[in-house]
LUMLUMVO-404024 format. One record per residue: residue number from 1; x, y, z of N, C-alpha, C in turn. Coordinates in steps of 0.02 Angstrom, whole numbers, plus 50000, padded with zeros to 5 digits. Layout:
% residues N
  titi    n.u    n.v    n.w   ca.u   ca.v   ca.w    c.u    c.v    c.w
   NUM      X      Y      Z      X      Y      Z      X      Y      Z
...
//
This chain:
% residues 397
  titi    n.u    n.v    n.w   ca.u   ca.v   ca.w    c.u    c.v    c.w
     1  54324  50570  47969  54283  50534  48002  54209  50551  47982
     2  54197  50614  47969  54121  50623  47935  54105  50602  47873
     3  54170  50588  47826  54155  50549  47762  54146  50484  47773
     4  54174  50451  47821  54170  50376  47839  54094  50368  47868
     5  54076  50415  47913  54013  50408  47936  53960  50415  47878
     6  53969  50449  47838  53916  50463  47777  53923  50406  47740
     7  53978  50382  47720  53992  50315  47679  53946  50254  47728
     8  53954  50253  47780  53931  50204  47824  53847  50210  47821
     9  53834  50267  47824  53756  50280  47830  53728  50252  47758
    10  53751  50272  47713  53737  50248  47636  53735  50175  47628
    11  53785  50149  47659  53794  50075  47642  53740  50042  47686
    12  53718  50066  47747  53666  50028  47791  53609  50047  47760
    13  53591  50104  47737  53540  50126  47688  53519  50072  47633
    14  53570  50061  47601  53568  50011  47543  53544  49936  47566
    15  53584  49932  47617  53569  49863  47655  53503  49850  47662
    16  53474  49895  47698  53403  49907  47712  53347  49889  47655
    17  53372  49933  47607  53334  49927  47555  53332  49847  47520
    18  53389  49830  47534  53393  49756  47498  53360  49711  47537
    19  53363  49725  47611  53328  49679  47658  53240  49674  47629
    20  53224  49727  47625  53149  49741  47598  53143  49707  47522
    21  53179  49715  47488  53171  49690  47417  53192  49602  47400
    22  53251  49599  47444  53272  49528  47434  53250  49477  47477
    23  53254  49502  47550  53240  49454  47600  53163  49456  47613
    24  53139  49517  47604  53063  49512  47614  53022  49455  47582
    25  53024  49451  47523  52986  49403  47494  52995  49338  47519
    26  53062  49318  47530  53086  49245  47564  53047  49244  47618
    27  53056  49291  47673  53022  49278  47729  52947  49275  47738
    28  52913  49319  47691  52850  49322  47681  52826  49239  47657
    29  52866  49210  47622  52841  49144  47592  52854  49091  47647
    30  52904  49092  47682  52918  49052  47736  52866  49063  47801
    31  52843  49125  47800  52790  49132  47859  52723  49105  47832
    32  52699  49103  47775  52652  49082  47747  52658  48994  47757
    33  52721  48968  47748  52720  48894  47761  52715  48870  47829
    34  52714  48912  47878  52714  48898  47947  52644  48911  47965
    35  52596  48932  47935  52534  48939  47951  52494  48866  47960
    36  52505  48810  47934  52470  48749  47950  52515  48721  48014
    37  52559  48735  48033  52606  48707  48090  52568  48757  48150
    38  52565  48828  48145  52538  48858  48192  52468  48844  48221
    39  52416  48826  48165  52353  48800  48180  52361  48733  48209
    40  52400  48687  48186  52403  48631  48235  52433  48633  48311
    41  52473  48678  48316  52500  48690  48392  52438  48731  48428
    42  52395  48778  48397  52349  48803  48433  52307  48756  48448
    43  52287  48704  48404  52232  48654  48415  52265  48608  48479
    44  52310  48585  48479  52349  48546  48527  52358  48578  48579
    45  52365  48633  48596  52366  48676  48649  52313  48686  48695
    46  52251  48656  48660  52193  48668  48698  52180  48587  48743
    47  52234  48546  48746  52219  48487  48777  52235  48501  48849
    48  52202  48462  48885  52215  48472  48966  52266  48423  48986
    49  52290  48389  48954  52350  48336  48979  52413  48368  48984
    50  52422  48423  48943  52489  48446  48947  52510  48471  49012
    51  52576  48457  49019  52596  48494  49097  52622  48560  49085
    52  52636  48599  49146  52650  48663  49141  52711  48683  49107
    53  52760  48642  49108  52829  48665  49073  52817  48650  48995
    54  52776  48596  48983  52748  48586  48900  52710  48639  48883
    55  52669  48668  48928  52621  48721  48897  52678  48792  48887
    56  52715  48794  48934  52767  48853  48922  52805  48837  48857
    57  52837  48793  48854  52875  48775  48786  52834  48792  48726
    58  52772  48766  48724  52726  48769  48670  52697  48845  48656
    59  52699  48879  48715  52676  48949  48708  52726  48986  48674
    60  52785  48975  48695  52845  49009  48667  52861  48995  48583
    61  52837  48935  48575  52844  48915  48510  52785  48950  48465
    62  52721  48948  48498  52673  48981  48462  52690  49060  48451
    63  52715  49086  48511  52744  49154  48500  52788  49184  48460
    64  52835  49138  48440  52889  49140  48388  52852  49151  48317
    65  52812  49092  48308  52777  49097  48232  52731  49157  48233
    66  52694  49183  48272  52653  49234  48275  52701  49295  48264
    67  52748  49299  48301  52787  49367  48287  52818  49362  48210
    68  52832  49306  48187  52853  49317  48114  52799  49326  48064
    69  52738  49297  48078  52672  49308  48038  52653  49389  48035
    70  52659  49410  48107  52649  49483  48104  52694  49534  48086
    71  52754  49517  48076  52820  49547  48039  52808  49567  47962
    72  52773  49494  47938  52767  49491  47869  52704  49508  47848
    73  52662  49528  47892  52587  49544  47873  52544  49487  47847
    74  52547  49425  47877  52527  49358  47866  52469  49347  47907
    75  52449  49382  47966  52394  49368  48002  52328  49384  47975
    76  52269  49350  47989  52216  49359  47956  52148  49352  48003
    77  52101  49350  47990  52042  49341  48035  52037  49281  48056
    78  52046  49224  48014  52045  49152  48031  52091  49134  48090
    79  52162  49166  48063  52206  49143  48126  52189  49179  48182
    80  52174  49245  48181  52145  49276  48236  52091  49237  48280
    81  52052  49201  48251  52001  49162  48282  52038  49096  48314
    82  52083  49076  48278  52103  49019  48311  52145  49041  48374
    83  52192  49088  48363  52222  49103  48428  52173  49128  48494
    84  52114  49169  48462  52062  49175  48524  52041  49110  48555
    85  52025  49062  48519  52012  49013  48546  52065  48984  48581
    86  52127  48978  48576  52176  48961  48623  52188  48989  48674
    87  52190  49057  48679  52201  49106  48728  52132  49102  48780
    88  52069  49085  48755  52012  49080  48786  52019  49020  48830
    89  52036  48973  48796  52053  48896  48838  52103  48916  48899
    90  52161  48955  48881  52204  48956  48935  52185  49001  48996
    91  52148  49041  48980  52123  49096  49030  52059  49071  49052
    92  52021  49016  49034  51954  48992  49069  51895  49039  49037
    93  51904  49067  48976  51847  49114  48953  51810  49080  48907
    94  51729  49089  48916  51691  49055  48866  51671  49097  48810
    95  51686  49066  48747  51673  49103  48691  51609  49078  48653
    96  51562  49123  48623  51509  49083  48588  51527  49083  48518
    97  51533  49019  48498  51553  49002  48433  51477  49017  48385
    98  51425  49030  48413  51365  49035  48361  51351  49108  48357
    99  51386  49142  48398  51382  49218  48386  51404  49252  48322
   100  51367  49303  48295  51386  49333  48233  51462  49372  48246
   101  51478  49392  48312  51533  49427  48320  51593  49385  48318
   102  51644  49399  48295  51703  49365  48277  51734  49345  48347
   103  51758  49290  48352  51796  49265  48408  51842  49306  48444
   104  51894  49336  48403  51937  49382  48431  51904  49452  48448
   105  51851  49476  48426  51816  49537  48445  51773  49517  48526
   106  51749  49455  48526  51730  49436  48596  51782  49433  48647
   107  51837  49401  48624  51890  49405  48670  51911  49482  48695
   108  51912  49520  48644  51939  49585  48657  51886  49619  48705
   109  51820  49613  48682  51767  49644  48724  51764  49617  48798
   110  51787  49560  48811  51791  49521  48878  51851  49560  48922
   111  51907  49569  48884  51966  49614  48908  51952  49689  48932
   112  51903  49710  48880  51886  49776  48893  51836  49787  48948
   113  51792  49737  48963  51746  49730  49020  51802  49734  49089
   114  51836  49672  49085  51892  49669  49142  51922  49726  49155
   115  51950  49758  49110  51984  49825  49119  51946  49878  49150
   116  51883  49899  49127  51843  49934  49155  51826  49926  49220
   117  51806  49862  49239  51800  49838  49312  51855  49848  49354
   118  51925  49839  49330  51986  49851  49355  51992  49932  49377
   119  51971  49968  49327  51981  50043  49330  51924  50070  49380
   120  51873  50040  49391  51820  50063  49435  51833  50043  49503
   121  51859  49983  49504  51888  49963  49570  51949  50008  49599
   122  51987  50025  49553  52046  50066  49570  52026  50140  49583
   123  51970  50163  49552  51948  50232  49570  51917  50229  49641
   124  51878  50174  49645  51834  50168  49712  51895  50171  49776
   125  51943  50122  49760  51998  50127  49809  52031  50190  49822
   126  52038  50229  49770  52069  50294  49764  52031  50351  49804
   127  51967  50342  49805  51915  50392  49832  51923  50370  49905
   128  51933  50307  49928  51928  50282  49998  51995  50305  50027
   129  52047  50299  49992  52108  50332  50013  52109  50408  50032
   130  52079  50442  49984  52069  50504  49988  52020  50520  50058
   131  51962  50487  50070  51927  50499  50129  51969  50485  50188
   132  52008  50421  50189  52042  50406  50244  52089  50458  50279
   133  52123  50479  50213  52178  50535  50228  52144  50595  50254
   134  52080  50624  50239  52052  50668  50272  52036  50669  50343
   135  52013  50601  50346  51998  50591  50424  52068  50579  50466
   136  52110  50569  50445  52174  50568  50476  52192  50643  50485
   137  52186  50685  50439  52213  50748  50445  52168  50790  50493
   138  52098  50773  50500  52050  50799  50555  52076  50781  50621
   139  52101  50718  50628  52115  50695  50694  52181  50723  50722
   140  52225  50739  50667  52294  50761  50692  52285  50830  50688
   141  52261  50883  50647  52265  50943  50643  52205  50980  50670
   142  52154  50948  50686  52093  50970  50715  52050  51000  50665
   143  51992  51024  50678  51946  51050  50632  51970  51115  50596
   144  51948  51127  50533  51975  51186  50509  51953  51253  50536
   145  51994  51304  50541  51974  51365  50569  51924  51392  50527
   146  51883  51442  50558  51844  51478  50511  51874  51525  50471
   147  51851  51528  50399  51885  51566  50352  51866  51645  50370
   148  51917  51683  50374  51897  51775  50394  51869  51805  50343
   149  51826  51837  50370  51787  51885  50325  51842  51951  50300
   150  51813  51981  50252  51858  52037  50221  51855  52089  50271
   151  51923  52118  50267  51938  52177  50307  51884  52221  50324
   152  51896  52247  50393  51833  52298  50411  51846  52365  50366
   153  51776  52384  50340  51786  52448  50309  51791  52509  50357
   154  51789  52501  50412  51790  52555  50463  51859  52560  50473
   155  51899  52612  50451  51969  52632  50460  51978  52651  50528
   156  51926  52659  50575  51955  52680  50640  51947  52624  50687
   157  51923  52568  50664  51925  52501  50711  51989  52460  50700
   158  52042  52488  50728  52108  52456  50712  52107  52389  50742
   159  52082  52380  50811  52089  52322  50831  52048  52262  50795
   160  52000  52273  50778  51956  52224  50725  51995  52208  50670
   161  52030  52263  50633  52064  52249  50586  52127  52203  50600
   162  52152  52211  50655  52207  52166  50674  52189  52100  50692
   163  52128  52089  50730  52108  52023  50746  52091  51984  50678
   164  52065  52016  50627  52059  51978  50568  52107  51968  50522
   165  52176  52011  50538  52237  51981  50510  52262  51926  50537
   166  52257  51917  50614  52286  51862  50649  52242  51806  50627
   167  52177  51805  50609  52127  51750  50593  52155  51725  50521
   168  52160  51771  50474  52190  51755  50421  52252  51713  50415
   169  52299  51740  50458  52360  51712  50463  52354  51633  50486
   170  52316  51614  50546  52301  51551  50559  52263  51514  50516
   171  52225  51548  50485  52190  51501  50431  52245  51478  50374
   172  52279  51522  50348  52334  51518  50293  52376  51470  50308
   173  52407  51456  50392  52453  51411  50407  52419  51354  50414
   174  52351  51347  50440  52320  51282  50445  52320  51244  50374
   175  52289  51293  50330  52287  51257  50254  52361  51237  50226
   176  52402  51272  50240  52469  51254  50217  52501  51194  50244
   177  52480  51186  50311  52513  51125  50349  52461  51063  50328
   178  52394  51073  50311  52357  51025  50287  52369  51000  50226
   179  52376  51034  50185  52403  51024  50111  52468  50985  50108
   180  52517  51005  50140  52581  50975  50144  52576  50899  50182
   181  52537  50896  50227  52527  50830  50263  52494  50786  50216
   182  52444  50807  50177  52395  50773  50135  52439  50750  50082
   183  52488  50794  50051  52533  50766  50001  52574  50707  50034
   184  52598  50708  50079  52641  50656  50102  52592  50589  50115
   185  52537  50602  50146  52493  50536  50165  52470  50507  50100
   186  52453  50538  50059  52421  50519  50000  52487  50488  49955
   187  52546  50510  49941  52603  50482  49915  52614  50415  49938
   188  52613  50408  50022  52623  50347  50055  52580  50290  50035
   189  52514  50308  50048  52464  50260  50045  52450  50236  49961
   190  52455  50286  49914  52448  50269  49851  52514  50211  49833
   191  52564  50224  49859  52619  50184  49831  52601  50121  49864
   192  52583  50113  49918  52567  50051  49961  52522  50019  49923
   193  52477  50045  49887  52408  50014  49854  52429  50007  49773
   194  52490  50013  49767  52520  50002  49699  52483  50047  49645
   195  52471  50117  49651  52434  50139  49604  52496  50200  49573
   196  52549  50208  49607  52588  50255  49577  52636  50232  49530
   197  52657  50265  49484  52708  50244  49423  52773  50249  49456
   198  52828  50215  49449  52877  50208  49474  52924  50245  49422
   199  52916  50234  49366  52960  50244  49298  52975  50312  49307
   200  53039  50332  49293  53061  50401  49280  53095  50410  49214
   201  53084  50475  49196  53125  50477  49124  53189  50514  49141
   202  53242  50484  49111  53301  50524  49122  53339  50541  49050
   203  53333  50608  49032  53354  50635  48987  53431  50664  48988
   204  53470  50626  48947  53544  50649  48943  53556  50691  48880
   205  53588  50755  48885  53604  50786  48828  53682  50773  48807
   206  53695  50743  48758  53763  50733  48747  53789  50778  48691
   207  53749  50832  48671  53762  50877  48610  53817  50915  48618
   208  53852  50935  48560  53918  50975  48576  53913  51038  48529
   209  53905  51090  48559  53898  51150  48519  53939  51207  48543
   210  54011  51218  48523  54048  51273  48546  54014  51345  48547
   211  53967  51355  48503  53940  51418  48504  53873  51426  48546
   212  53856  51385  48594  53809  51395  48637  53810  51457  48679
   213  53783  51507  48662  53791  51601  48673  53803  51592  48757
   214  53860  51619  48775  53864  51633  48844  53865  51582  48891
   215  53872  51515  48876  53877  51449  48908  53939  51419  48906
   216  53993  51429  48938  54049  51386  48922  54047  51309  48948
   217  54080  51272  48929  54077  51204  48953  54105  51202  49008
   218  54065  51139  49051  54097  51139  49124  54144  51090  49129
   219  54183  51077  49164  54243  51041  49163  54212  50964  49189
   220  54217  50924  49162  54204  50848  49167  54245  50816  49226
   221  54306  50823  49232  54345  50818  49279  54400  50861  49292
   222  54439  50843  49337  54502  50892  49368  54532  50904  49305
   223  54554  50862  49269  54598  50863  49215  54572  50907  49146
   224  54501  50918  49149  54471  50938  49092  54484  51019  49082
   225  54490  51042  49020  54498  51123  49019  54425  51153  49012
   226  54414  51202  49043  54348  51241  49023  54359  51270  48952
   227  54309  51247  48911  54306  51281  48849  54278  51333  48845
   228  54296  51391  48831  54257  51459  48834  54240  51479  48763
   229  54188  51513  48749  54165  51530  48682  54204  51594  48657
   230  54256  51614  48697  54275  51687  48673  54329  51658  48624
   231  54358  51607  48616  54405  51578  48569  54372  51565  48507
   232  54313  51536  48505  54271  51532  48442  54245  51586  48416
   233  54214  51636  48471  54189  51695  48432  54235  51741  48400
   234  54297  51734  48434  54356  51785  48404  54369  51748  48333
   235  54378  51693  48328  54399  51662  48261  54341  51674  48214
   236  54282  51654  48234  54229  51663  48176  54213  51754  48156
   237  54221  51790  48211  54218  51853  48196  54256  51885  48150
   238  54320  51864  48159  54381  51895  48117  54368  51858  48048
   239  54358  51807  48035  54339  51775  47978  54285  51804  47948
   240  54228  51819  47979  54170  51836  47946  54181  51918  47929
   241  54220  51935  47973  54234  52017  47946  54271  52018  47872
   242  54321  51969  47863  54344  51968  47806  54306  51942  47739
   243  54260  51907  47754  54217  51876  47702  54141  51906  47689
   244  54140  51962  47736  54062  51989  47721  54057  52026  47669
   245  54007  51996  47626  54009  52018  47554  53971  52081  47541
   246  53936  52124  47597  53929  52188  47593  53973  52233  47583
   247  54037  52220  47601  54090  52264  47600  54132  52259  47528
   248  54111  52218  47490  54131  52213  47440  54105  52234  47366
   249  54136  52285  47329  54097  52313  47269  54107  52272  47207
   250  54153  52231  47206  54155  52190  47135  54100  52139  47159
   251  54048  52133  47093  54007  52087  47099  54030  52008  47108
   252  54084  52001  47066  54099  51926  47057  54136  51911  47125
   253  54175  51952  47154  54208  51934  47215  54144  51930  47274
   254  54096  51975  47267  54050  51984  47319  54002  51910  47312
   255  53997  51887  47255  53965  51820  47243  54001  51769  47277
   256  54068  51756  47268  54115  51714  47292  54116  51711  47367
   257  54111  51791  47403  54115  51794  47478  54049  51764  47508
   258  53999  51782  47459  53923  51750  47483  53924  51687  47501
   259  53953  51640  47456  53965  51573  47464  54010  51549  47515
   260  54070  51595  47535  54111  51574  47583  54070  51583  47647
   261  54036  51645  47652  53998  51656  47710  53952  51606  47729
   262  53910  51590  47676  53867  51536  47694  53897  51467  47721
   263  53954  51452  47692  54004  51396  47717  54025  51413  47796
   264  54043  51474  47805  54065  51495  47874  54009  51480  47929
   265  53954  51515  47911  53890  51515  47949  53861  51431  47959
   266  53878  51398  47904  53855  51324  47912  53910  51294  47964
   267  53970  51308  47954  54008  51285  48002  53999  51289  48073
   268  53977  51358  48090  53960  51378  48152  53894  51342  48169
   269  53853  51333  48129  53788  51298  48158  53796  51226  48179
   270  53842  51190  48140  53864  51126  48151  53917  51115  48194
   271  53950  51167  48235  54003  51166  48273  54063  51144  48253
   272  54074  51143  48185  54133  51120  48151  54189  51162  48157
   273  54226  51149  48216  54276  51188  48240  54337  51194  48190
   274  54353  51138  48161  54399  51125  48116  54395  51178  48048
   275  54337  51172  48026  54316  51214  47957  54333  51289  47982
   276  54313  51308  48046  54315  51380  48058  54391  51399  48065
   277  54437  51354  48101  54508  51364  48105  54534  51373  48024
   278  54511  51317  47982  54549  51319  47925  54527  51389  47881
   279  54471  51404  47882  54452  51466  47853  54478  51539  47870
   280  54483  51526  47945  54513  51590  47977  54593  51594  47952
   281  54633  51522  47954  54703  51540  47924  54702  51562  47856
   282  54651  51533  47819  54659  51547  47745  54645  51605  47731
   283  54589  51645  47767  54560  51709  47738  54587  51766  47788
   284  54604  51759  47850  54623  51809  47891  54701  51814  47893
   285  54730  51768  47910  54798  51768  47914  54837  51695  47899
   286  54871  51684  47838  54889  51618  47822  54949  51595  47874
   287  54984  51619  47906  55038  51610  47933  55027  51634  48007
   288  54967  51646  48026  54948  51655  48098  54950  51606  48149
   289  54985  51615  48200  54986  51555  48242  54946  51565  48306
   290  54907  51530  48325  54855  51541  48374  54889  51536  48446
   291  54877  51580  48485  54903  51573  48548  54886  51506  48593
   292  54937  51489  48634  54940  51433  48663  54876  51406  48691
   293  54840  51464  48742  54775  51448  48769  54720  51435  48720
   294  54723  51466  48660  54675  51453  48612  54685  51379  48583
   295  54746  51370  48570  54767  51305  48542  54742  51254  48589
   296  54745  51253  48649  54717  51200  48701  54657  51189  48694
   297  54620  51244  48691  54547  51245  48691  54519  51217  48630
   298  54551  51227  48582  54526  51205  48517  54542  51128  48510
   299  54596  51116  48535  54614  51046  48530  54561  50988  48578
   300  54543  51030  48630  54500  51003  48677  54432  50996  48634
   301  54407  51047  48607  54349  51054  48571  54349  50994  48513
   302  54404  50997  48479  54410  50942  48421  54409  50866  48456
   303  54442  50858  48503  54437  50789  48543  54356  50776  48561
   304  54324  50814  48577  54248  50801  48590  54218  50791  48514
   305  54235  50835  48468  54200  50818  48415  54218  50731  48381
   306  54280  50727  48388  54310  50668  48376  54263  50610  48417
   307  54256  50611  48480  54209  50575  48516  54136  50572  48504
   308  54117  50621  48471  54047  50633  48454  54034  50585  48384
   309  54081  50604  48349  54088  50560  48278  54105  50493  48288
   310  54131  50469  48339  54137  50398  48350  54083  50371  48374
   311  54036  50418  48407  53974  50375  48432  53919  50387  48376
   312  53924  50426  48324  53880  50440  48281  53858  50375  48250
   313  53919  50340  48228  53895  50276  48191  53867  50233  48239
   314  53871  50228  48289  53831  50175  48329  53761  50191  48346
   315  53757  50260  48360  53689  50297  48365  53651  50273  48301
   316  53679  50275  48244  53624  50270  48183  53616  50202  48169
   317  53655  50140  48184  53646  50077  48171  53591  50051  48232
   318  53581  50088  48284  53539  50074  48340  53481  50121  48328
   319  53462  50153  48281  53415  50191  48262  53344  50161  48262
   320  53348  50104  48251  53283  50063  48240  53307  49980  48235
   321  53259  49931  48247  53273  49865  48255  53285  49835  48184
   322  53268  49876  48129  53287  49855  48061  53353  49878  48044
   323  53387  49939  48069  53442  49954  48057  53494  49924  48102
   324  53480  49904  48152  53530  49848  48206  53520  49789  48169
   325  53470  49753  48135  53477  49696  48103  53514  49703  48039
   326  53513  49749  48002  53562  49759  47947  53635  49762  47969
   327  53654  49796  48021  53710  49804  48034  53741  49729  48071
   328  53697  49710  48110  53722  49649  48138  53733  49593  48094
   329  53687  49583  48047  53689  49518  48006  53718  49532  47927
   330  53725  49596  47901  53742  49594  47838  53792  49644  47823
   331  53797  49686  47875  53857  49748  47859  53923  49726  47854
   332  53962  49743  47804  54028  49734  47798  54062  49779  47744
   333  54120  49808  47769  54155  49849  47716  54165  49809  47651
   334  54169  49751  47653  54181  49721  47579  54108  49699  47558
   335  54080  49732  47499  54030  49719  47466  54009  49623  47462
   336  54063  49595  47440  54058  49545  47430  54036  49494  47498
   337  54052  49517  47551  54044  49478  47610  53962  49489  47627
   338  53943  49559  47616  53874  49572  47620  53826  49534  47564
   339  53848  49519  47502  53807  49472  47462  53815  49395  47494
   340  53847  49375  47517  53864  49314  47537  53826  49300  47603
   341  53821  49354  47645  53771  49356  47703  53702  49350  47689
   342  53687  49389  47634  53613  49386  47607  53582  49321  47579
   343  53632  49288  47542  53631  49221  47515  53625  49175  47571
   344  53654  49175  47626  53659  49131  47659  53603  49138  47712
   345  53572  49202  47721  53513  49218  47752  53456  49184  47719
   346  53453  49203  47658  53393  49168  47618  53397  49097  47620
   347  53443  49066  47605  53444  48996  47617  53425  48953  47672
   348  53443  48987  47729  53424  48969  47796  53351  48983  47809
   349  53329  49032  47779  53261  49055  47787  53214  48998  47756
   350  53233  48991  47689  53206  48935  47655  53206  48862  47683
   351  53270  48852  47714  53268  48781  47748  53229  48767  47808
   352  53226  48829  47837  53188  48827  47904  53117  48823  47895
   353  53094  48864  47832  53012  48855  47810  53006  48779  47794
   354  53055  48745  47755  53033  48687  47737  53032  48634  47798
   355  53077  48640  47844  53072  48598  47911  53004  48623  47945
   356  52985  48681  47950  52926  48685  47985  52859  48657  47949
   357  52869  48653  47883  52808  48621  47849  52808  48536  47852
   358  52861  48522  47859  52866  48443  47879  52844  48439  47947
   359  52862  48471  47993  52826  48474  48064  52757  48477  48068
   360  52726  48506  48018  52655  48524  48019  52608  48458  47995
   361  52662  48416  47956  52627  48355  47930  52638  48298  47985
   362  52697  48301  48021  52718  48249  48068  52678  48262  48138
   363  52675  48321  48150  52637  48335  48218  52567  48325  48211
   364  52528  48276  48230  52467  48248  48229  52427  48254  48292
   365  52465  48236  48343  52443  48217  48410  52482  48240  48463
   366  52466  48240  48530  52510  48252  48580  52571  48211  48588
   367  52568  48153  48569  52615  48094  48566  52677  48118  48522
   368  52647  48147  48460  52710  48165  48416  52722  48238  48433
   369  52698  48274  48466  52709  48349  48489  52758  48354  48548
   370  52748  48308  48607  52801  48300  48653  52863  48304  48652
   371  52893  48256  48603  52959  48251  48581  53002  48314  48575
   372  52956  48357  48525  52979  48433  48515  52984  48468  48565
   373  52924  48463  48608  52940  48515  48670  52993  48499  48714
   374  53009  48440  48721  53058  48413  48757  53131  48437  48731
   375  53118  48435  48658  53191  48457  48632  53214  48534  48641
   376  53156  48574  48642  53149  48638  48651  53165  48661  48715
   377  53137  48624  48765  53158  48635  48841  53233  48616  48852
   378  53261  48566  48817  53325  48545  48832  53382  48602  48803
   379  53351  48626  48736  53383  48675  48707  53377  48745  48753
   380  53321  48753  48775  53331  48816  48826  53374  48809  48881
   381  53374  48749  48916  53409  48747  48971  53494  48743  48954
   382  53498  48724  48895  53569  48726  48872  53606  48807  48864
   383  53552  48858  48844  53578  48918  48829  53564  48958  48881
   384  53536  48938  48930  53509  48991  48984  53575  48998  49031
   385  53618  49051  49023  53663  49073  49068  53650  49065  49143
   386  53594  49090  49164  53582  49083  49233  53585  49019  49265
   387  53539  48976  49220  53538  48897  49242  53625  48875  49238
   388  53653  48880  49185  53710  48848  49177  53757  48868  49241
   389  53744  48936  49258  53785  48957  49316  53773  48923  49383
   390  53711  48922  49393  53683  48886  49440  53702  48811  49450
   391  53704  48778  49393  53718  48709  49397  53792  48700  49414
   392  53830  48752  49386  53907  48744  49397  53923  48756  49474
   393  53881  48792  49508  53901  48807  49571  53871  48744  49616
   394  53807  48722  49596  53782  48657  49622  53832  48604  49620
   395  53870  48597  49566  53910  48528  49558  53984  48560  49600
   396  54001  48615  49598  54053  48633  49636  54052  48618  49706
   397  53989  48626  49740  53967  48613  49802  53966  48539  49814
//
């Protein structure tokens, strides 16, 4: 399985290289051919007679082209200004065409001002919430007691000393209660004001290492065996004792054992149970039979390694969007099928680019644009599973 995974990674890496060298130029050319269409759509998108659903379809279409241009590095300042005019129209923002500042920078400056204003409003609201919490605390817990002075220096005045200790205890209890109540009130009021971040990071560790010192594996279910480090430590130690190069006087044998010892240490580092078992049987006792308990634990550990290796391939092709694309569209154990997939993709890319170029010539007004928006709307309705499900149940009723 390790060899298969290594071959899989090599094949996928080669496919990724081919995507960059073979498909990249074709997609860059196709993206450039869509720039006239994008400009036409951005211009027509500033007409006021479009309905809401038409604007939605047009916006999706524009976004698709923009994503392609961005991914192929085709966006420039001229396109950025066209996009800024379109966005400014949608958002009701006035841009100064006569200004020396580029339109996209004007739009960015507007958003930055809006963001700063929103931050100031949020900060003012936060301060108001804190003040409100302190007012509630004063009403609920009463005023803060006086902070006690230092302990009396006169050791004969025991009564005053005890009084100050009691004052200090009351002061500390008050502060503890006030702080706890403050945290609860702030949490509640900030959540209501939508200032708190609800996202939580969940980190799961699926790593497998039978040599995690002193930490045996916990049972996953009632039938799982607890895998103890004792077995692995014993096998490793016995093998290492036989292979230790410092105990060998013959320089040739010492060099050989040095290489074997490095192999054993690497196996331990990688958690390669099978390699350690093989080296143990080869260098400690060729015919040694493992006790049943050890055998069960080793089989359990090996099963976990198999599970890990099965997940390893999936983790690799999900490493990035490009890895996933390479696997989903082009990967095949048969290189001929991969070649065919590349040819098919390049052909489809060229055909789509040609169609988009034709559209740029045909779409000159809203009258010629609207049929294409209707077609996109119908296609989206057809492939939307939720709408299809709703339509089915409405029909059944």
